[in-house]
C-alpha positions in Angstrom: 17.1 2.5 48.6 19.0 0.2 46.2 15.7 -0.9 44.7 14.7 2.7 44.1 18.0 3.5 42.5 17.7 0.4 40.3 14.2 1.4 39.2 15.3 4.9 38.5 18.3 3.7 36.5 16.2 1.4 34.4 13.5 4.0 33.7 15.6 7.1 33.1 19.1 6.0 32.5 19.0 6.2 28.8 17.3 9.6 28.7 20.0 10.9 31.1 22.6 9.4 28.6 20.8 11.3 25.7 20.9 14.6 27.5 24.5 14.0 28.5 25.4 13.4 24.9 23.7 16.7 23.8 25.6 18.6 26.5 28.9 16.9 25.6 28.6 17.8 21.9 27.4 21.3 22.7 30.5 22.0 24.8 33.0 20.3 22.6 31.8 21.2 19.1 31.3 24.7 17.7 27.9 25.1 16.2 26.3 21.9 17.5 23.9 23.8 19.7 22.7 26.0 16.8 19.2 25.9 15.4 20.6 25.0 12.0 22.5 22.0 13.4 19.2 20.9 15.1 17.5 21.1 11.7 20.1 18.8 10.1 19.6 16.3 13.0 15.9 16.3 12.6 16.2 15.8 8.8 18.3 12.7 9.3 16.1 11.5 12.2 13.0 11.6 10.0 14.1 9.0 7.5 15.7 6.7 10.0 12.7 7.0 12.3 10.1 6.3 9.7 11.9 3.1 8.7 12.5 2.2 12.4 8.8 2.5 13.2 8.0 -0.1 10.6 10.6 -2.4 12.1 9.0 -1.8 15.5 5.7 -3.2 14.2 7.4 -6.4 13.1 9.3 -6.7 16.4 6.0 -6.3 18.3 4.8 -9.6 16.7 8.1 -11.3 17.4 9.4 -10.8 13.9 12.1 -8.8 12.2 12.3 -7.1 8.8 15.8 -6.9 7.2 14.4 -5.7 3.8 13.5 -2.2 4.9 16.6 -0.5 3.5 16.2 -2.3 0.2 12.5 -1.3 0.1 13.4 2.3 0.7 16.0 2.4 -2.0 13.6 0.6 -4.4 11.0 3.3 -3.7 13.6 5.9 -4.4 14.5 4.4 -7.7 10.9 3.6 -8.6 9.8 7.2 -8.0 12.7 8.5 -10.1 12.1 6.0 -12.9 8.3 6.8 -12.9 8.8 10.6 -13.2 12.0 10.9 -15.2 11.7 8.0 -17.6 8.0 7.3 -17.8 7.1 10.9 -17.2 4.3 10.1 -14.7 2.9 12.7 -12.3 4.0 13.0 -8.6 0.7 11.3 -7.5 1.2 8.3 -9.7 4.9 7.9 -8.6 3.9 8.1 -4.9 1.1 5.6 -5.4 3.4 3.2 -7.2 5.9 3.3 -4.4 3.4 2.8 -1.7 1.9 -0.1 -3.6 5.3 -1.6 -4.1 6.0 -1.4 -0.3 2.7 -3.0 0.6 3.3 -5.8 -1.9 6.8 -6.5 -0.6 5.4 -6.6 2.9 2.6 -8.9 1.8 5.1 -11.3 0.2 7.3 -11.2 3.3 4.3 -12.0 5.5 3.2 -14.8 3.3 6.6 -16.4 3.2 6.8 -16.3 7.0 3.3 -17.4 8.0 2.3 -19.6 5.0 5.5 -21.1 3.9 7.1 -21.2 7.4 10.3 -19.4 6.2 12.1 -17.9 9.3 11.6 -14.1 9.3 15.3 -13.3 9.1 15.8 -15.6 6.1 12.7 -14.4 4.3 13.4 -10.7 4.6 17.1 -11.2 3.9 16.2 -13.0 0.7 13.8 -10.2 -0.2 16.6 -7.7 0.5 18.9 -9.3 -2.0 16.1 -9.7 -4.5 15.2 -6.0 -4.4 18.9 -4.9 -4.5 19.3 -6.7 -7.7 15.9 -5.8 -9.1 16.3 -2.0 -8.6 19.5 -2.0 -10.7 18.2 -3.9 -13.7 16.2 -1.1 -15.5 19.2 1.3 -15.5 22.1 -1.2 -15.4 23.0 0.1 -12.0 23.1 3.7 -13.0 21.5 6.6 -11.1 18.4 8.2 -12.6 18.4 11.9 -13.5 16.9 14.2 -16.0 18.9 14.2 -19.3 20.5 10.8 -18.7 21.1 8.7 -21.8 18.8 5.7 -22.4 20.8 4.3 -25.3 20.4 4.6 -29.0 20.6 8.4 -28.8 17.5 8.6 -26.6 17.6 11.0 -23.6 15.3 11.0 -20.6 13.2 14.1 -20.8 11.1 13.7 -17.7 11.7 15.8 -14.5 10.9 15.5 -10.9 7.6 17.2 -10.2 7.8 20.4 -8.1 5.0 19.0 -5.9 7.1 15.8 -5.3 10.2 17.8 -4.4 8.1 19.9 -2.0 7.6 16.8 0.1 11.3 16.4 0.7 12.5 20.0 0.6 9.9 22.3 2.1 10.6 23.8 5.5 8.1 25.3 7.8 8.7 28.5 9.8 10.0 27.7 13.3 10.3 30.9 15.4 12.2 33.1 13.0 13.6 30.7 10.4 12.4 28.0 8.1 14.0 25.2 10.1 11.2 22.5 10.3 11.6 20.2 7.3 8.5 18.6 5.9 9.9 15.0 6.4 10.1 15.7 10.1 6.4 16.6 10.1 5.6 13.4 8.3 7.7 11.4 10.7 6.0 12.9 13.7 2.5 12.1 12.2 3.5 8.5 11.5 5.1 8.2 15.0 1.9 9.4 16.7 -0.2 7.2 14.6 1.8 4.0 15.3 2.1 5.0 19.0 -1.7 5.3 19.3 -2.3 2.2 17.2 0.0 -0.1 19.2 -0.7 1.3 22.6 -4.4 2.3 22.6 -6.3 0.0 20.1 -7.5 -3.5 20.3 -5.4 -4.4 17.2 -2.2 -3.1 18.8 -2.9 -5.1 22.0 -3.5 -8.2 19.9 -0.1 -7.7 18.2 1.7 -7.4 21.5 -0.1 -10.6 22.7 1.2 -12.4 19.6 4.7 -11.2 20.4 4.4 -12.3 24.0 2.9 -15.8 23.4 1.8 -16.6 19.9 0.3 -20.0 20.8 -1.8 -18.6 23.7 -3.0 -15.7 21.5 -4.1 -18.2 18.8 -5.9 -20.3 21.4 -8.1 -17.3 22.4 -9.1 -16.6 18.8 -6.6 -14.0 17.7 -6.0 -14.2 13.9 -2.2 -14.6 14.4 -1.3 -15.0 10.7 -3.3 -11.9 9.6 -1.7 -9.7 12.2 1.8 -10.9 11.3 1.1 -10.2 7.6 -0.3 -6.7 8.5 2.8 -5.9 10.5 5.1 -6.7 7.6 2.9 -4.7 5.2 3.1 -1.7 7.6 6.9 -2.1 7.6 7.0 -2.2 3.8 4.8 0.9 3.5 6.8 3.0 6.0 10.0 1.9 4.3 8.6 3.1 0.9 7.6 6.4 2.5 11.2 6.8 3.7 12.4 6.2 0.1 9.9 8.7 -1.3 11.2 11.4 1.1 14.8 10.6 0.3 14.1 10.9 -3.5 12.2 14.1 -3.0 15.1 15.6 -1.0 17.8 14.5 -3.5 15.9 15.2 -6.7 17.5 12.1 -8.4 17.5 8.4 -8.2 20.8 7.8 -6.5 21.1 4.0 -6.0 23.8 4.3 -3.3 22.1 6.9 -1.1 20.2 4.4 1.1 23.1 2.2 2.0 23.0 3.1 5.8 19.3 3.2 6.2 19.0 -0.4 7.4 21.6 -0.3 10.1 20.6 3.1 11.5 16.9 2.1 11.5 17.5 -1.2 13.2 19.7 0.5 15.8 17.0 3.1 16.5 14.3 0.4 16.9 16.4 -1.7 19.3 17.6 1.3 21.3 13.9 2.0 21.9 13.9 -1.1 24.2 16.0 0.9 26.7 13.8 4.0 26.7 11.9 4.4 30.0 12.8 0.8 30.8 10.2 -0.5 28.4 12.3 -3.7 27.5 10.0 -4.2 24.6 9.4 -2.6 21.1 7.4 0.6 21.3 6.9 3.6 19.1 7.9 6.3 21.6 11.2 4.5 22.4 11.9 4.0 18.7 11.4 7.8 18.0 13.8 8.6 20.9 16.2 6.0 19.6 16.2 7.6 16.1 16.8 11.0 17.8 19.8 9.5 19.7 21.3 8.0 16.5 20.8 11.3 14.7 22.5 13.3 17.5 25.3 10.9 17.8 26.1 10.9 14.0 25.7 14.7 13.7 28.0 15.3 16.7 30.7 12.9 15.4 30.5 14.4 12.0 31.0 17.9 13.4 33.9 16.6 15.4 35.5 15.4 12.2 35.5 11.8 13.5 36.5 9.3 10.7 33.4 7.9 9.0 34.6 4.3 9.6 34.4 4.8 13.4 30.7 5.8 13.3 29.3 2.3 12.9 31.6 1.1 15.7 30.3 3.7 18.0 26.7 3.1 17.1 27.2 -0.6 17.7 28.9 0.0 21.1 26.0 2.3 22.2 23.4 -0.2 21.0 25.0 -3.1 22.8 25.5 -1.1 26.0 21.9 0.2 26.0 20.5 -3.3 25.6 22.8 -5.0 28.1 22.1 -2.1 30.6 18.3 -2.5 30.2 18.0 -6.2 30.2 20.6 -6.9 32.8 19.2 -4.4 35.2 15.6 -5.6 34.5 16.7 -9.2 35.3 18.2 -8.0 38.5 15.0 -6.3 39.4 13.0 -9.4 38.6 15.4 -11.5 40.6 15.2 -9.2 43.6 11.4 -9.3 43.5 11.3 -13.1 43.9 
């Protein structure tokens, strides 16, 4: 009986906690259970989830990417700079951002696998590099139509309507337009990564690398190539998050992506606790992003001070991981 209860707690404990959180906020906060509140949650979940899915790919190969927040903010600034100052089309701006994300991921991967720089140090260094680089063209100012470029020159470019559509369009859901376009993009990316990691040979090879890199190399797996690919996926997904944020804001606000890193990492790590996976996985990450979104929306609607939100997120993250790995170790010990 105890073993059954333990297995049930490991597998479904976090999902029970998630539903309990929804019920708690619904009962204590006016308007939380409304469709409009759900739309706000999904909007925030989309950006966090997309970045977290990229982090998940690096976790699968036993890596970690701390540069995702900086990549997203760089994509935000690059898209704004491309359209407002250089007057490029939406397509050119998107392609530039995706290329930038892939290039950053490639550099991160090469630093880690070719130059043997530890992943945390390599991506941390890249984070600081990008934070400085994105501020140089505008001397740290946000980018918007009509901004002064000096010497009496004014930026005349505008955000393309097609570009803004990516971040602002809402699809009909029952009777209202409550399904934001970024949520659709997030779901598509989540399904793709879930299928890729769980049901393809390449995904299985990545998990094999994360479990035992040396053994995977001995059986012929191209370890370095898969690691580089994981960081490139992370860079591209982070740039997609930045594109969506820019499309939603309609300006290059350099401070708007400050919390993306922490929220995305929290979502990816909370995913370890979903269904007792105890390993990085796309489904768990998506649920983790939903959990973070619900938690922040509920606390905001309860008028909780902003400085308590990170504390609560950290407490939930630590509790979820300790709960999962502690109970898993007990189950393993009991099975011996």
